[in-house]
C-alpha positions, -999 to 999 in steps of 0.1 A, spaced: -263 -127 316 -227 -111 317 -213 -109 351 -206 -72 347 -242 -64 338 -253 -74 371 -244 -42 387 -268 -25 365 -298 -48 371 -299 -51 411 -331 -52 429 -341 -53 467 -373 -49 485 -381 -52 522 -412 -68 536 -421 -61 573 -451 -74 593 -463 -91 627 -450 -126 632 -473 -152 626 -464 -186 640 -479 -219 626 -474 -257 638 -445 -260 615 -426 -227 624 -428 -191 613 -446 -181 581 -446 -150 559 -470 -122 577 -504 -118 564 -506 -80 572 -474 -67 559 -458 -36 543 -435 -40 513 -407 -13 509 -391 -7 476 -374 28 481 -334 28 482 -323 -1 505 -290 -6 521 -279 -38 540 -253 -59 557 -262 -95 566 -238 -119 586 -248 -156 584 -227 -186 597 -233 -222 604 -220 -220 642 -255 -222 658 -253 -185 666 -283 -165 652 -278 -148 619 -280 -109 618 -290 -80 595 -287 -43 597 -310 -26 570 -312 8 561 -344 20 541 -346 55 527 -373 82 528 -403 62 542 -436 80 549 -444 90 582 -471 63 583 -446 37 573 -422 48 600 -451 46 626 -458 12 614 -424 0 623 -427 12 657 -451 -20 664 -439 -49 686 -432 -84 674 -425 -78 639 -404 -98 613 -386 -88 581 -380 -105 548 -349 -90 528 -356 -101 492 -327 -92 468 -317 -103 431 -315 -90 397 -341 -79 369 -334 -111 348 -336 -136 379 -361 -122 400 -359 -118 438 -348 -145 464 -349 -143 503 -315 -132 516 -326 -129 554 -357 -138 575 -358 -125 610 -372 -108 640 -367 -71 645 -352 -64 679 -380 -50 700 -355 -28 722 -331 -14 698 -342 -26 664 -356 8 647 -334 40 647 -344 70 625 -320 98 614 -317 125 589 -287 128 566 -289 157 542 -322 156 524 -329 118 533 -346 102 563 -331 70 570 -348 42 590 -322 17 600 -336 -18 613 -317 -46 632 -328 -82 632 -319 -116 641 -326 -151 627 -345 -164 656 -321 -147 678 -344 -142 707 -354 -179 707 -319 -191 704 -308 -168 734 -337 -174 754 -350 -208 750 -346 -232 778 -356 -269 782 -362 -295 810 -358 -331 801 -361 -362 823 -361 -394 800 -364 -428 811 -339 -457 806 -331 -462 770 -339 -429 758 -319 -418 728 -302 -388 715 -326 -385 686 -355 -381 710 -335 -354 727 -326 -336 696 -362 -334 683 -375 -321 716 -349 -295 718 -356 -285 680 -394 -279 689 -384 -255 715 -367 -234 689 -403 -228 672 -386 -233 638 -395 -258 607 -368 -283 597 -351 -276 565 -327 -306 564 -314 -330 588 -288 -355 584 -290 -391 592 -277 -386 629 -257 -414 647 -280 -430 673 -268 -428 707 -288 -447 736 -286 -437 773 -290 -469 794 -295 -448 826 -319 -424 811 -311 -386 804 -319 -355 825 -311 -317 816 -322 -285 826 -309 -253 806 -302 -236 773 -315 -253 743 -285 -240 723 -262 -255 749 -280 -290 748 -279 -289 708 -241 -282 710 -236 -311 732 -255 -333 708 -238 -322 680 -203 -328 698 -214 -365 708 -229 -374 675 -207 -355 652 -230 -330 635 -234 -292 632 -265 -272 635 -279 -236 625 -309 -217 618 -312 -205 584 -341 -180 575 -363 -196 605 -354 -232 596 -333 -255 613 -303 -271 594 -285 -302 608 -254 -313 588 -225 -337 591 -191 -317 592 -185 -324 555 -222 -326 544 -242 -299 523 -278 -294 523 -284 -315 493 -294 -285 471 -276 -282 436 -242 -270 440 -237 -233 429 -212 -229 401 -191 -198 407 -163 -186 384 -153 -151 369 -181 -154 343 -208 -161 368 -199 -136 397 -166 -145 410 -146 -113 421 -107 -115 422 -91 -148 435 -99 -170 462 -76 -173 492 -68 -209 502 -53 -220 533 -52 -257 539 -88 -271 538 -101 -234 542 -110 -210 515 -122 -175 513 -134 -155 483 -161 -127 472 -187 -130 447 -213 -107 432 -244 -110 454 -261 -142 449 -287 -149 479 -285 -186 473 -249 -187 485 -257 -195 522 -242 -217 552 -246 -255 544 -247 -248 507 -222 -263 485 -204 -240 458 -183 -256 427 -156 -229 428 -137 -227 395 -101 -212 399 -67 -218 390 -56 -218 426 -70 -252 426 -49 -280 408 -76 -309 406 -96 -299 376 -90 -263 380 -116 -260 408 -130 -273 442 -162 -281 459 -168 -259 488 -191 -263 517 -201 -227 527 -198 -219 565 -198 -180 566 -213 -154 545 -212 -116 549 -235 -98 525 -230 -62 518 -255 -41 495 -273 -9 483 -300 -9 457 -288 20 441 -250 23 442 -217 10 458 -210 -26 469 -233 -55 459 -215 -85 469 -209 -114 493 -178 -125 512 -178 -161 518 -155 -185 542 -160 -223 536 -145 -257 539 -129 -275 507 -146 -309 505 
């Protein structure tokens, strides 16, 4: 498919339903509504340990559907793609129970705005108390902290083992504890679409690298500063924090390209008109 054809073949749908929790983390809701009217969205993702966030606007839902969205404890899946490639999950998260739903009229349109975070409440509010005996390791601590987040593990690097000869005690935020463990053992962690990702500073999630050039969606020229790079691409939901991108551009001397670890993404899209792209910040490997 020629890259210029993408603008005419965009697809988006939103799935919303009650949150269902299994032993291995959140799963797609059983009782759900699927919305395929006009959808507009902004999604911000990063690898810093902060929750990914989404603002999604859905146009002209029925009164019954708007009432359905007033329920508590709802999650949403934002699916995007193209006619020729199908849909993929761009964002999964919990709808903010206090301020997550706004309804407004704009001319002939009724617009429902949904604000959601990827495990945002869990990351923000989860606390843990630990009192481990002599010989406890950071691997045990990390495992218990991860369980508190109630998410499944997508990928975990081989973490450097550290032994606490005098035992280990802690009481406080799970997020702070994981940050502390990451500083000591040299790893980064984040939650991506309900899954925990633990990586080394220059390590990717072991998925196949995404090849990106002007022919496959790269817009304009990347901006390079030392070992960092920023670029814009036509929307590709597979570009996410932790993923490797093979970026082909003349700004790189080696083989006219570079391998990049994605650190931050900002998706902007509308299923009918306007922008349909992702801005990416990454580290050159």
